[in-house]
C-alpha positions, 0 to 999 in steps of 0.5 A: 800783798793783795789777795788775788781773786782765783775766779777773776783771774781765771776768766781773764785768762780764758777770755785772753785765750779766746781772743788769741785763738778766735778774736784775731788778737795776737800773742804779742798783743796779750804779752803787751796787755799783761805786762801793763797790767804788772806796771799798773799794779805798782802805780797809786791808782792800783788800790782804787782798781783793786777796792772797785774789783773787790766791790764788783765781785762782792755784789755778784757773789750776792746775786748767786 
């Protein structure tokens, strides 16, 4: 099971919350995007995306 970056998940959850609250995004849109994310995690492209996110998070952690 791949590791999940909690701060990244928290930032995405906060962003989705504010988009639903202030940006005019509907709850149904957020649910569809979440379902797409879970579906995408089972594809062959998921490891590449996971390594890209890990690289970006590593670079950001070195900046701070």
